[in-house]
C-alpha positions as CSV (number, residue, x, y, z in Angstrom):
1,M,22.8,20.1,85.4
2,V,19.8,22.5,85.3
3,E,17.5,22.0,82.3
4,E,17.0,25.2,80.3
5,E,13.4,26.5,80.5
6,K,11.4,26.1,77.4
7,V,10.3,29.2,75.4
8,K,7.0,29.9,73.7
9,T,6.4,32.6,71.0
10,I,3.3,34.7,70.6
11,N,2.4,36.8,67.6
12,L,1.2,40.3,68.5
13,N,-0.1,43.1,66.4
14,I,0.6,46.3,68.4
15,M,-0.5,49.8,67.7
16,L,0.4,52.9,69.7
17,L,-2.6,55.3,69.8
18,K,-2.2,59.1,69.5
19,N,-1.8,61.1,72.6
20,C,-5.3,62.4,72.4
21,C,-6.6,58.9,73.2
22,N,-7.3,57.7,76.7
23,L,-9.2,55.0,78.6
24,N,-12.3,57.3,78.9
25,N,-12.8,58.7,75.4
26,R,-13.2,55.4,73.7
27,E,-15.7,56.6,71.1
28,D,-13.0,58.8,69.7
29,Y,-10.7,56.0,68.7
30,I,-12.9,52.8,68.5
31,D,-15.0,52.6,65.4
32,K,-18.7,52.2,66.2
33,Y,-18.0,51.9,69.9
34,S,-20.5,49.9,72.0
35,E,-20.2,49.2,75.8
36,K,-21.7,45.7,75.0
37,N,-18.5,44.7,73.2
38,I,-16.3,45.1,76.3
39,I,-15.7,41.6,77.6
40,K,-13.2,42.3,80.4
41,G,-11.8,45.3,82.2
42,G,-12.8,48.8,81.6
43,K,-13.8,49.6,85.2
44,S,-12.7,52.9,86.8
45,N,-9.7,51.4,88.5
46,D,-8.6,49.3,85.5
47,S,-5.7,50.3,83.2
48,Y,-7.1,48.1,80.4
49,F,-10.1,46.7,78.7
50,L,-10.8,44.0,76.1
51,Y,-13.0,44.9,73.2
52,K,-14.5,42.4,70.7
53,N,-16.1,42.7,67.3
54,G,-17.7,40.5,64.7
55,R,-20.5,37.9,64.7
56,G,-20.7,34.3,63.5
57,K,-21.1,30.7,64.4
58,S,-17.7,29.0,65.1
59,K,-14.9,30.0,67.4
60,P,-11.8,31.5,65.7
61,S,-8.6,29.6,66.3
62,W,-6.7,32.5,67.8
63,V,-9.2,32.7,70.7
64,L,-7.8,29.4,72.2
65,E,-4.2,30.6,71.8
66,F,-5.1,33.9,73.5
67,D,-6.8,32.1,76.4
68,E,-3.8,29.8,76.8
69,K,-0.9,32.2,76.3
70,V,-2.1,35.7,77.1
71,L,-5.0,35.9,79.5
72,D,-7.4,33.0,80.3
73,G,-11.1,33.2,80.7
74,I,-12.2,34.8,77.4
75,K,-13.0,31.9,75.2
76,D,-16.6,31.6,76.3
77,S,-17.2,35.2,75.0
78,F,-16.5,34.2,71.4
79,E,-18.7,32.1,69.1
80,D,-17.8,33.9,66.0
81,T,-16.1,33.1,62.7
82,S,-12.6,34.1,61.7
83,S,-14.0,37.6,60.9
84,E,-14.2,38.2,64.6
85,G,-11.5,40.1,66.4
86,L,-10.3,41.4,69.7
87,S,-8.4,44.6,70.8
88,V,-6.6,44.7,74.1
89,I,-6.5,48.4,75.0
90,K,-3.7,48.8,77.6
91,Q,-2.5,52.0,79.3
92,I,1.2,52.3,80.1
93,N,2.7,55.1,82.2
94,Y,6.1,56.3,81.2
95,K,7.7,59.3,83.0
96,N,4.3,60.3,84.4
97,I,2.7,60.3,80.9
98,N,0.0,57.8,80.0
99,Y,0.3,56.1,76.6
100,L,-2.4,53.9,75.1
101,F,-1.7,50.7,73.2
102,S,-4.0,48.5,71.2
103,I,-2.9,44.8,70.9
104,N,-5.0,43.3,68.2
105,F,-6.0,39.7,67.5
106,G,-7.9,38.3,64.5
107,Q,-9.8,41.2,62.9
108,G,-9.3,43.4,66.0
109,W,-7.3,45.9,64.0
110,R,-10.5,47.0,62.4
111,N,-11.7,48.4,65.7
112,I,-9.3,51.2,65.7
113,K,-9.9,54.4,63.7
114,K,-7.0,54.9,61.3
115,D,-6.5,58.5,62.1
116,K,-6.0,57.7,65.8
117,I,-3.0,55.4,65.2
118,E,0.5,56.8,65.8
119,D,1.8,56.5,62.2
120,T,5.6,56.2,62.9
121,F,5.4,53.7,65.8
122,G,5.8,50.5,63.8
123,I,8.5,51.6,61.5
124,Y,10.6,53.6,64.0
125,T,10.5,50.9,66.7
126,T,11.6,48.3,64.1
127,I,14.5,50.6,63.2
128,A,15.5,50.8,66.8
129,I,15.4,47.0,67.1
130,I,17.5,46.7,64.0
131,E,20.0,49.2,65.4
132,E,20.3,46.9,68.4
133,G,21.3,44.0,66.2
134,A,18.3,42.6,64.4
135,K,18.9,41.6,60.7
136,I,16.7,42.8,57.8
137,R,15.0,40.1,55.7
138,R,12.7,42.2,53.6
139,A,11.8,45.8,53.1
140,G,9.2,47.7,51.1
141,T,9.8,51.2,50.1
142,R,7.9,54.0,48.3
143,N,9.8,56.0,45.8
144,I,8.8,59.5,46.8
145,S,9.9,61.0,43.5
146,S,7.0,59.2,42.0
147,N,4.7,59.3,45.1
148,P,2.8,56.0,44.6
149,K,5.5,53.8,43.1
150,N,6.3,50.9,45.5
151,T,9.3,48.7,45.4
152,E,10.2,45.6,47.4
153,F,13.7,44.5,48.5
154,Q,13.7,40.8,49.4
155,H,16.7,38.9,50.7
156,A,17.1,35.1,51.0
157,F,19.4,35.8,53.9
158,E,19.7,38.3,56.7
159,I,21.7,41.5,56.0
160,T,23.0,44.2,58.2
161,N,21.4,47.7,58.3
162,E,24.5,49.1,56.7
163,T,24.2,46.8,53.7
164,F,20.5,47.6,53.3
165,N,21.2,51.3,53.7
166,S,23.6,51.3,50.8
167,E,21.0,49.8,48.5
168,L,18.4,52.6,49.0
169,E,18.0,55.4,46.5
170,D,18.1,58.9,47.9
171,N,14.4,59.3,47.2
172,D,13.1,56.0,48.7
173,I,11.0,56.2,51.9
174,I,10.7,53.0,53.8
175,R,7.2,51.7,54.0
176,H,7.8,48.5,56.0
177,L,10.7,46.5,57.4
178,N,10.8,42.8,58.2
179,A,13.7,41.8,60.5
180,T,14.7,38.8,62.5
181,A,16.1,39.2,66.1
182,D,17.9,36.7,68.3
183,T,17.2,38.0,71.8
184,S,15.5,36.4,74.8
185,T,12.3,38.4,74.2
186,I,12.0,39.0,70.4
187,S,12.1,36.5,67.6
188,S,11.1,38.8,64.6
189,V,9.4,42.1,63.8
190,I,7.6,43.7,60.9
191,G,7.3,47.4,61.2
192,K,4.8,49.4,59.1
193,Y,3.3,52.8,59.2
194,G,1.1,52.3,62.2
195,P,1.3,48.7,63.5
196,L,4.2,46.7,64.7
197,N,3.8,42.9,64.1
198,I,6.1,41.2,66.6
199,R,6.9,37.6,67.6
200,M,7.6,37.8,71.3
201,R,9.3,35.1,73.3
202,F,8.2,34.1,76.8
203,K,9.4,31.4,79.2
204,E,7.0,28.7,80.0
205,S,6.8,30.0,83.5
206,E,5.6,33.4,82.0
207,I,2.7,31.8,80.2
208,P,-0.1,33.2,80.3
209,C,2.0,36.3,79.6
210,W,-0.6,38.9,80.8
211,D,1.4,40.0,83.8
212,Y,4.5,40.5,81.7
213,L,3.0,42.5,78.9
214,D,3.3,45.9,80.6
215,D,7.1,45.6,80.8
216,R,7.3,44.5,77.2
217,L,5.2,47.4,76.0
218,L,7.2,49.8,78.2
219,S,10.4,48.5,76.5
220,L,9.0,49.1,73.0
221,L,7.8,52.5,74.0
222,E,11.2,53.5,75.3
223,Q,12.8,52.3,72.0
224,Y,10.3,54.2,70.0
225,L,10.6,57.5,71.9
226,K,14.4,57.3,72.0
227,I,14.8,56.7,68.2
228,Q,12.5,59.7,67.3
229,T,15.1,62.1,68.7
230,N,18.1,60.4,67.1
231,E,18.5,62.4,63.9
232,R,21.7,60.5,62.9
233,I,19.9,57.1,62.8
234,I,16.7,58.4,61.3
235,N,18.5,60.3,58.6
236,K,20.5,57.2,57.8
237,Y,17.3,55.4,56.9
238,F,15.4,58.3,55.4
239,K,18.2,60.2,53.8
240,G,17.4,63.5,55.5
241,L,13.8,63.6,54.4
242,R,11.7,61.8,57.0
243,P,8.1,61.4,58.0
244,L,7.3,63.4,61.2
245,P,5.7,62.1,64.4
246,S,2.0,62.5,64.7
247,A,2.3,65.4,67.2
248,K,4.2,67.5,64.7
249,Q,1.9,66.3,61.9
250,K,-1.1,67.5,63.9
251,E,0.5,70.8,64.6
252,L,1.2,71.4,60.9
253,N,-2.3,70.2,59.8
254,D,-3.9,72.5,62.4
255,N,-2.3,75.5,60.8
256,L,-2.7,74.3,57.2
257,D,-5.8,76.3,56.3
258,S,-4.1,79.6,57.2
259,K,-0.9,78.6,55.5
260,I,-2.7,77.8,52.2
261,L,-4.7,81.1,52.3
262,E,-1.6,83.1,53.3
263,D,0.3,81.9,50.2
264,T,-1.4,79.6,47.7
265,S,1.8,79.5,45.5
266,K,3.3,77.1,48.1
267,F,0.6,74.5,47.4
268,F,-1.0,72.6,44.6
269,L,-3.0,69.5,43.9
270,F,-1.8,66.3,42.2
271,E,-2.9,62.7,41.7
272,P,-1.5,60.8,44.6
273,E,-1.8,57.4,42.9
274,I,-1.2,56.1,39.4
275,D,-2.9,52.7,39.7
276,Y,-5.3,53.5,36.8
277,D,-5.2,54.2,33.1
278,P,-5.0,58.0,32.8
279,T,-6.1,57.9,29.1
280,I,-9.7,57.1,30.3
281,I,-10.0,60.2,32.4
282,S,-12.3,62.8,30.8
283,S,-12.7,65.4,33.6
284,I,-12.4,66.2,37.3
285,K,-15.1,67.0,39.9
286,Y,-14.9,68.2,43.5
287,K,-17.3,67.1,46.2
288,L,-17.6,69.3,49.3
289,K,-18.8,67.5,52.4
290,E,-21.7,69.9,53.0
291,D,-23.1,69.6,49.4
292,S,-25.2,66.7,48.2
293,R,-23.9,67.1,44.6
294,A,-20.4,67.2,43.1
295,S,-19.2,70.3,41.4
296,E,-19.2,71.1,37.7
297,T,-16.5,69.4,35.7
298,Y,-12.9,70.8,35.3
299,E,-10.2,69.8,32.9
300,N,-7.3,69.8,35.4
301,L,-6.6,69.5,39.1
302,K,-6.2,73.1,40.4
303,L,-6.1,74.2,44.0
304,E,-7.5,77.6,42.9
305,D,-10.7,75.9,41.5
306,Y,-11.2,74.1,44.8
307,L,-10.7,77.3,46.9
308,V,-13.2,79.2,44.8
309,L,-15.8,76.4,45.5
310,R,-14.9,76.6,49.2
311,E,-15.0,80.4,49.4
312,S,-18.3,80.7,51.1
313,K,-17.9,77.5,53.2
314,M,-14.9,78.2,55.4
315,P,-12.9,76.8,57.1
316,L,-11.5,74.4,54.6
317,N,-12.4,70.7,55.1
318,L,-9.4,69.1,53.5
319,N,-9.8,65.7,55.1
320,E,-13.4,65.2,54.0
321,D,-13.8,67.2,50.8
322,K,-13.2,64.9,47.8
323,V,-11.7,64.8,44.3
324,F,-13.4,62.6,41.7
325,L,-11.8,61.5,38.4
326,I,-14.5,61.0,35.8
327,N,-14.2,58.8,32.7
328,E,-15.7,59.3,29.2
329,D,-19.0,57.7,30.3
330,G,-19.4,60.2,33.2
331,K,-18.7,57.6,35.9
332,K,-16.4,58.1,38.8
333,C,-13.3,55.9,38.5
334,K,-11.0,57.3,41.3
335,E,-11.7,59.2,44.5
336,W,-9.4,60.9,47.0
337,T,-9.6,63.5,49.8
338,I,-8.3,67.0,49.0
339,L,-5.6,66.4,51.7
340,K,-4.4,63.3,50.0
341,C,-4.0,65.3,46.7
342,L,-2.4,68.3,48.4
343,Y,1.3,69.1,47.9
344,G,3.0,71.9,49.9
345,E,6.2,73.3,51.3
346,I,6.5,75.4,54.5
347,K,9.6,77.0,56.0
348,Q,9.7,77.3,59.8
349,D,12.5,77.4,62.4
350,N,15.3,76.6,60.0
351,Q,13.4,73.5,58.9
352,V,11.4,72.8,55.7
353,Y,8.2,70.8,56.0
354,I,6.9,69.1,52.9
355,L,3.4,67.8,52.6
356,S,2.9,64.9,50.1
357,N,0.2,62.2,50.0
358,S,-1.2,63.5,53.3
359,V,2.1,62.9,55.1
360,W,4.4,65.7,56.4
361,Y,8.1,65.2,55.9
362,G,10.8,67.2,57.5
363,M,14.3,68.2,56.4
364,S,17.0,70.7,57.1
365,N,16.8,74.1,55.4
366,D,20.5,73.8,54.3
367,K,19.8,70.7,52.2
368,Y,16.6,72.3,50.8
369,E,18.5,75.4,49.7
370,R,21.4,73.4,48.2
371,I,19.1,71.3,46.1
372,N,17.0,74.2,44.9
373,K,20.2,76.0,44.0
374,N,21.4,73.0,42.0
375,I,18.1,72.8,40.1
376,K,18.1,76.5,39.4
377,A,21.6,76.4,38.0
378,I,20.6,74.1,35.1
379,Q,17.4,75.9,34.1
380,E,17.5,77.6,30.7
381,D,14.9,79.0,28.3
382,F,14.2,77.0,25.2
383,Y,12.8,78.5,22.0
384,I,9.8,77.0,20.4
385,D,8.8,78.7,17.2
386,D,5.2,79.6,16.2
387,C,5.2,77.0,13.4
388,T,5.9,74.2,15.9
389,K,3.1,75.4,18.3
390,E,0.6,75.7,15.5
391,S,1.5,72.4,13.9
392,T,1.2,70.6,17.3
393,Q,-2.2,72.1,18.2
394,K,-3.7,71.5,14.7
395,S,-2.6,67.9,14.7
396,I,-4.1,67.3,18.2
397,M,-7.4,69.0,17.2
398,K,-7.5,66.9,14.1
399,Q,-7.2,63.7,16.2
400,K,-10.0,65.0,18.6
401,L,-12.4,65.7,15.7
402,K,-11.8,62.1,14.5
403,G,-12.9,60.9,17.9
404,V,-9.5,59.5,18.9
405,K,-9.5,59.0,22.7
406,Q,-5.9,58.2,23.3
407,I,-4.0,61.0,21.4
408,A,-0.2,60.7,21.4
409,K,0.2,64.3,22.3
410,E,3.9,64.0,23.2
411,R,4.8,62.3,20.0
412,I,2.9,65.0,18.0
413,F,4.8,67.7,19.8
414,N,8.2,65.9,19.4
415,T,7.6,65.4,15.7
416,A,6.9,69.1,15.2
417,L,9.9,70.2,17.4
418,C,12.2,67.7,15.6
419,K,11.3,69.3,12.3
420,Q,12.1,72.8,13.8
421,L,15.5,71.6,14.9
422,S,16.3,69.5,11.8
423,G,17.0,66.7,14.2
424,E,16.5,63.0,14.6
425,L,13.2,61.7,16.1
426,F,13.7,58.8,18.6
427,D,10.2,58.9,20.1
428,E,9.2,55.7,18.4
429,I,9.4,52.1,19.6
430,S,11.3,51.2,16.4
431,Q,14.0,53.7,17.4
432,Q,14.7,52.1,20.7
433,I,18.0,50.2,21.1
434,T,18.9,47.0,23.1
435,I,22.1,46.6,25.1
436,D,22.7,43.5,27.2
437,G,19.1,42.5,26.7
438,D,17.7,45.8,28.1
439,K,15.7,48.0,25.8
440,M,16.1,51.7,26.2
441,E,14.9,54.9,24.7
442,V,17.9,57.0,23.4
443,C,16.0,60.2,23.8
444,D,12.9,61.8,22.3
445,I,14.8,64.2,19.9
446,F,18.4,64.4,19.1
447,N,19.5,68.0,18.2
448,P,22.7,67.6,16.1
449,K,23.5,71.3,15.9
450,E,23.7,71.7,19.7
451,K,24.7,68.0,20.4
452,E,21.7,67.6,22.7
453,F,19.8,64.5,23.7
454,I,16.3,66.0,24.4
455,H,13.9,64.1,26.7
456,S,10.5,65.6,26.8
457,K,7.3,65.0,29.0
458,I,3.9,66.6,29.3
459,S,2.8,67.3,32.9
460,S,4.3,68.3,36.2
461,D,3.2,65.0,37.8
462,A,6.0,63.7,40.0
463,A,5.6,60.1,38.8
464,K,5.9,61.0,35.1
465,L,8.8,63.4,35.7
466,S,10.7,60.7,37.7
467,H,10.4,58.5,34.6
468,L,11.6,61.3,32.4
469,F,14.7,62.0,34.6
470,N,15.6,58.3,34.8
471,Q,15.1,57.8,31.0
472,G,17.8,60.5,30.4
473,Y,20.1,59.0,33.0
474,V,19.9,55.4,31.7
475,S,20.7,56.4,28.1
476,A,23.5,58.8,29.1
477,R,25.1,56.2,31.4
478,A,25.1,53.7,28.5
479,F,26.8,56.2,26.2
480,A,29.5,56.9,28.8
481,S,30.1,53.4,30.0
482,M,29.3,51.2,27.0
483,K,30.4,53.6,24.3
484,E,31.3,51.1,21.5
485,Q,27.9,49.3,21.7
486,Y,25.8,52.4,22.3
487,V,27.3,54.6,19.5
488,S,27.1,51.8,17.0
489,L,23.4,51.0,17.8
490,V,22.4,54.7,17.9
491,N,24.2,55.6,14.6
492,E,22.3,52.8,12.9
493,K,19.1,54.6,13.7
494,M,20.3,58.0,12.4
495,K,18.7,59.0,9.2
496,N,21.3,61.6,8.4
497,E,24.9,60.5,8.1
498,E,26.1,63.9,9.4
499,H,24.2,63.5,12.6
500,K,26.1,60.4,13.8
501,L,27.7,60.3,17.2
502,D,31.4,60.5,17.9
503,D,32.8,57.3,19.4
504,S,36.2,58.6,20.4
505,Q,37.4,58.5,24.0
506,N,35.4,60.7,26.3
507,S,33.4,61.9,23.3
508,H,30.2,61.8,25.4
509,Q,31.5,64.8,27.3
510,K,30.8,67.0,24.3
511,Y,27.0,66.4,24.6
512,T,24.2,67.8,26.6
513,I,21.2,66.1,28.3
514,R,18.2,68.4,28.2
515,Y,15.0,67.7,30.1
516,L,12.1,69.5,28.4
517,I,8.9,69.7,30.5
518,I,5.8,70.7,28.5
519,N,3.6,72.6,31.0
520,G,1.0,74.2,28.8
521,N,-0.2,77.3,30.6
522,T,0.6,76.2,34.1
523,K,3.5,77.5,36.3
524,N,7.0,76.3,35.9
525,R,7.5,74.2,39.0
526,L,8.7,70.9,40.4
527,T,7.7,69.4,43.7
528,F,10.7,69.1,46.0
529,I,10.2,65.4,45.8
530,S,10.9,65.6,42.0
531,K,13.8,67.9,42.7
532,L,15.3,65.2,45.0
533,A,15.2,62.7,42.2
534,L,16.6,65.2,39.7
535,D,19.4,66.4,42.0
536,K,20.9,62.9,42.3
537,I,20.7,62.5,38.5
538,I,22.3,65.9,37.9
539,T,25.2,64.9,40.1
540,D,25.7,61.6,38.3
541,L,25.4,63.0,34.8
542,K,27.9,65.8,35.6
543,G,30.2,63.2,37.0
544,F,30.1,61.4,33.7
545,G,31.1,64.8,32.1
546,Y,27.8,65.8,30.5
547,N,26.2,69.2,30.4
548,V,22.7,69.1,31.9
549,K,19.8,71.5,31.2
550,L,16.2,71.8,32.3
551,S,13.7,73.8,30.3
552,W,9.9,74.3,30.1
553,V,7.6,74.8,27.2
554,N,4.8,77.2,27.9
555,Q,1.9,78.9,26.0
556,I,1.1,75.8,23.9
557,S,-2.3,74.2,24.5
558,L,-2.1,70.4,24.6
């Protein structure tokens, strides 16, 4: 009986570099490149080189493993601490095209400039491996209706891609996937935007594995390139809105200046992250790369203001010009590039390309038109009388004169509008209800005359609007599916007996869910990312039998 050969595993962090990178232009993709840091390879006839970084006193533990399992003869080049790293830059030829990989050990990933990494390699290759039978253990997603919101799906057991797919919301973009495989060459993978972390299996006779790496990289490359063109699979994971490969991203970014100047109405600026307290923000400044000082202060993020500052300094420098958020003390508390803050939509070749958070997404024009049509169908003017406007503005000014920094502007507006409608105000913590242990806000204002649950929000920010849309959905679903509990609890909060809800069968279908966006003097617009979130909610609410309306409040200074 022949004894089965033992297997060893090696952890590899693999990046595919963009097609502009090659073995000769190392300064373009290696940060602070120095010839002195090459410890092996790099000669004119070599298809690889080993590049180190870091300085210290003791040898990192990964060095011995690399020497034993990958390529021997490097350990004497390292005397550094765990902050040291190594990048193995390897060229692979596939169908007469050269591709460049960076395989990183320790802190080696720091060697590679972020803008030279092929963004979709890790996530798309992992999807390809899952499609071939790997099981998902964990997945991180970003809810693109709220841009920065991150969620994590974690499973104590392996699940199929079909099961995972059914759990995703329509507006969730996968940020990373962790999966286990049971093949002769792969144990597990973690795919991210950029790197692929992979546990590879090698037979003992294949250790050190250097001579076998080319075939393994070629296999991963084939999987990656093949999955990019498979719209059926990609759309299954990304619901039709998917991040584009770097070649297309570059093409769109190269033409971005002209597209912005051609039609500025297709673009605007927004805050790409919400990991800060917005109430501490006092003003906004712009910092152009060529200028030593930041601009004067502005009240809101506006693309038009940035373009005016840029007018005599063309072309635009979206990737290096900055946005600063300034607090009450005049100090900078957040900083992003203009590109990071830029949102835009471009139509081209029966496709729609959407720029959000510095990433271009693509989708079919048919779906884009269908969703825009659905949103347009629920839009309706909403009358706000002069008394409500004046009362709101006077109350806000009174708070400002008192030196109040965190003014409850929405509640002030809701209180004034509730008075106009002779309605019921639910925009108070004491007016929330609890069903099955979950607290929920019924609405902001109940309009008894029109039988409307009004949910209002200041801002066109995608994150806040996502919360608004979901708030309306959660309350409406409770009314439709848990009518006895919901109606009883809501009616207890009603101050006027005549306003109480009807609890008869299907009574919820007599009511309207109205989303009221308070826009001040800005344009009435939603990002398509917000529209994606709202479209799904419209479908569900109409399925319950509700009427759904979307309105804006303009010409009121908040």
